[in-house]
C-alpha positions, 0 to 999 in steps of 0.5 A: 528567497530561501526560507529559514536558511541558517548555519548550524552553530554546533558540529554533528556528533549525535545520531538524533536530536529530538526537538519539542516545541512547548507553549504552556504544556506543563500538563503534558511534559511529565509523560512526554519526557518520561517516555523518552527516558525509556527509549530503546536507544543508546542515551549517548546517541541522542539529545532532547531539546525543549524550545519554550515559546514564552510559557507562563505555566512554569514549564521551564522550571519543571523541566530544569528540576525534573529532567536535567538532561533536557536542553532548554531554549527559551523564547520570550513570547510565543513565536509559533511552531516553525520558529520554535523548531528552527531555534531547536535545529540551530542548537542541535547536534544530531544527524537526524532532526526529530520533531515531537509534540509535547502532547505525546507519549512515545513507544520504546521503539519509536526512535529506533524505527525512525532511524532504521528507516532513514538509514535504509535509503539515501533518497529518503528525506523524511520519516513519519510515525503512526500516531494513535490517540492517547485516550484510545490506543487502538484508534488511529490519529494519523497514518501519514498525511494526505494532500488532496487535489484540487482543494489543497487540503491536508489531513490525516490518513486513517483518522479515527479508524480502528487500528486493525493492521490496514496500515501495517507496512511502510509506504511512501506518502505525500506528507507526514505529521509534524507531531512526530517527524524525522528529518535528515539534516542534509535535507534542511541544508538544501531546502531550508528549515520550516517556514516560520511565517505559517506560525501554526499548522501546515508548516510540516506539510509545506516542508514535505511538499518542498522535499518532494519537489526536491526529489526526496522520499517521505516514508510512513513507518507504522512501527514507530508509534506515538500516542497523541492528544490531538490538538492538545495545545490549540483546540480543533476548529476553535477560531484560532485553529480555523484561521490558521488552517484555512489561511495556511492552506492557501499560502502553502499552495501559493508557495509550492503548487503550479498555478492551476492547482493554486487557482483551484484551491482558491476557488474551493476556498471561495465556495467555503466562504459562500457556504459559511457566509451567514454563520459565525465564521464570517468574521474569521474568513474576513480576517483570513482574506485580509491576511492573505492579501497582506502576505501575498507578495512575500509568499510569491517571492518564496514561490519563485525560489521554490519553483525555479531553484528547489524543484528537481522532479516532474510535477506529475511525479509529485501529484501521483501521491496526492489524493482525490477525496470524494466522500459518498453516502453508502446508500448512493452505491448502486452499481459496482463493476469489476473488470477482469479480461481473463475471467473464463480462466477461473484462476488465482486472479479470479479468486481475488476478484471473488473476494473483492466482489463478495466484500463489496456486495456485503459492504453495500447491501443495495448494490448490484455487481457486473463482471466485465470481460470480453473475448480473448484469443486464449479462450472462447467467447465467454458469452457462450458459457455465461451461466456455466462460468458464473456457476463455476466461479460461485462454487470456486469462491464459496459465494453465498447464494443470497449474493449470487442473485446480485451478480451478472456477467457483462461481455463487451464486444471490442472493436475489430480494427487494423492495424493492431495499434489502432485496435489496441487504442480503440479497445482501451477507449471502449473499456474506459467508457464502459467504466463510467456507469459504475459507482465503484469500478474495480480494475482486476485485470493483469497488465491493464492500464485503462483510464477509469471513469467511475465515481470511485475507482480501485485498481487491484494489482497483481503485478504492474507493467512498465509504462515507459517502454515505447517502441516507437517515438512519434507517440511518446508524449501522447503515451506519457500523457495517457499513462499519467491519466491512467494513474490519476484516474484511480482513487485507490491502488491495492497491491496483493503483496509487498513484492507487488507493492515495491514494483508498483512504487518503482514503476508507477511512482505511486503509493499503494496499500497492501491488501493480501488476498484471502483463502476460501477454504474456511468451510471445508473442514470436512475435507480437512479432517481426512487422513494424509496420503503420500501425495505431492501436489501442485496447483497452477494454470497450464499455459504455453509460451513465456510469462507467468508460467508455473514451471510444471516441468521443473517439478516433474524433473525433481519428482523423477530424481527423487524416485530414481534415487530411492529404492522404494517410493510409493509417492505420487505427484498430482498436477491440477490446473485449468488450461488455456485452449491455444496451440502453444498450451496444447504443445506444452501439456503434451511435453509435460505428459511425455516427460512424466511417462513411466512415473506415478504422475497424474494430471487433472485439467479443469477439475471442479473445486471438490476434486481440488479440495479432496487432493488438498486434504490428502496431500502431504507436500505442496510444490510451487516453482513459479519464478525458477530460473528467471531473472528478477531484474529483467523479468520480475513479472514471471515470479509468483506475485503472492501465492494464493494457491500455496496458502490454500494448501497450507490451510489444509496442513500441506507442507509447502516447498516453494521457490524463494522469490517473489511474494512467496517468502512473505508467507512461507518461512524457511524451516518454520512453516515450510521450505524455500528453495533456489535450485533444483538440487535444494528442491530435491533435498527438501523433498527427500527430507519431508518424505523421510520424516515421520508425520510426528516429526513434521506435525509442528510445521504442519500446524504452523502452516495452518495457523499462518493460513488462517490469518488470511481469512475473508473476514480479515480481508473485508474488514481491512477493505472497509477501513480503507474505503472509509477514507472515501465514504 
């Protein structure tokens, strides 16, 4: 029983058809339709259709007299939102069908941004806008819609949050709001149009759920902006609103969800009835129950069609975008745990952990934080250097003294078993159990896929590992189940860059938020004022083998070429970084020292923060070559995931020359605040260019580099983290 199937009466001849359902919305139409006249979009490429649902306020007469270009479709009585939209679709001629509420005002780029996203990928079926409140234009109404497990509720992501860029990037979402929603016409032909039996509310979420089951992507575009009067036609939580909101949630789950999910949603609603049985909502709930029984058979038939004919992808992939919403009182947060297996290395990942730790301790004043780590083959047992490690970390992250008292190091002794696979599984179980004691648990470990058991779990991802690589088949199904449990155990996934986010979406089929790491140089102005010298600097951890290596050899070779090709050269190359204590790293460092012999190259291993800041303040050029010579398809993890050290250098006014790959191009813009190279020849060329330029010539670039870095402050980081956490607290 395919819902709302019909043939289109008109040929597709336009880019977009904007469909506006209207019921007694005369007070909104003037502003809404006028905003469409000012769109940055060719008038001949789109049409506007208003479907009137039996209005009695002269809406039709007003439109015909003041907006003659608008096509009007009239219903004699109010037939609901879905029926109105479907009537508009039948008379439309656009390649894209765009739903728009009458109580909205569109931004000039609204339609252009929707179409641009829709045309970027054929897998995309639906695109949604960012909705801001009309009377509070900096407050979010909707930044995509969530579907929660196990209640089946749908709602607005970011609702009533101040818009401070926390949702500034496109992302996959489980659903978008029908107040502004682009749908590809070919998707409607495949899965049907909106379900008119809902009458009002949840038609958009139901349609999105069907689209996801059919394997099409739903994208939230924050640059397509609409100003919205929330629940302008039907007042929020009025008896009318309440009836359709509760009833349609259950009908939507009956139609689309697996039986267990539907059962849990019914149980959740049953608890709601018991909770409100002695309130004035009791009569509404009786009406809802009667309507559910009346519509059960009809929606069960629809369920059979959706679950057997439309469904093309695995259920797990659909659920990975759902949200587990657990509202907590802030005063309940007492214990915070951050797992970082590589804490003793005190590298860029540990700087990121420091930002997260500081922010959480400041956001939850009564909490205490434990850093969770364990012995590793690459460094000694961290419990031996417990106090010294923390002190170095506090210094590196500019940790306030009043917060240091609330931090401790928890070293876990992992089980020692054989064979290796048994030990690996046992270690993951051990670490998973260790997470259970925390109110907030943060996994800040590279390539970790432990299942989290905290009350609120956050995965802070530098770069994701592929989860489907299995070298042995007997445990394939078990591995797949554990991977799914890993992904569903975390409430929030954070990516440190767009580069990381794109790979998380590809590998894990989830939708993370981008939260850029901050720099910690805000209070280093006394270093920043020092005079620049002819120093080329690179900062990065020294370790041997393959993987996320920093390509020190490439940098040394380029420096040697510059020195050899210039008669007079008074420049020096300084390499700073912490080193691992394994044999492979020792061999790697020895090879670098041999390569640098005879040239003005200096190495500083495990240097304190003061030394690093001193060279940052003096250096004129910063080189970063991570990712050079690597295959972006086979080994994307070997590229720089973000480049926090590069930002630190830019804050000090050092001109960055970085490899064009990974996350580095998100902050370094070629010939604007630095340079991007792809070959060693280009690296040498840009080195010569900056060396030959006077300070006056490159001062503008130096200042632009500083201004770029200042945007990545700890204050901005904490503010965005707080706004993301507001979805749960």
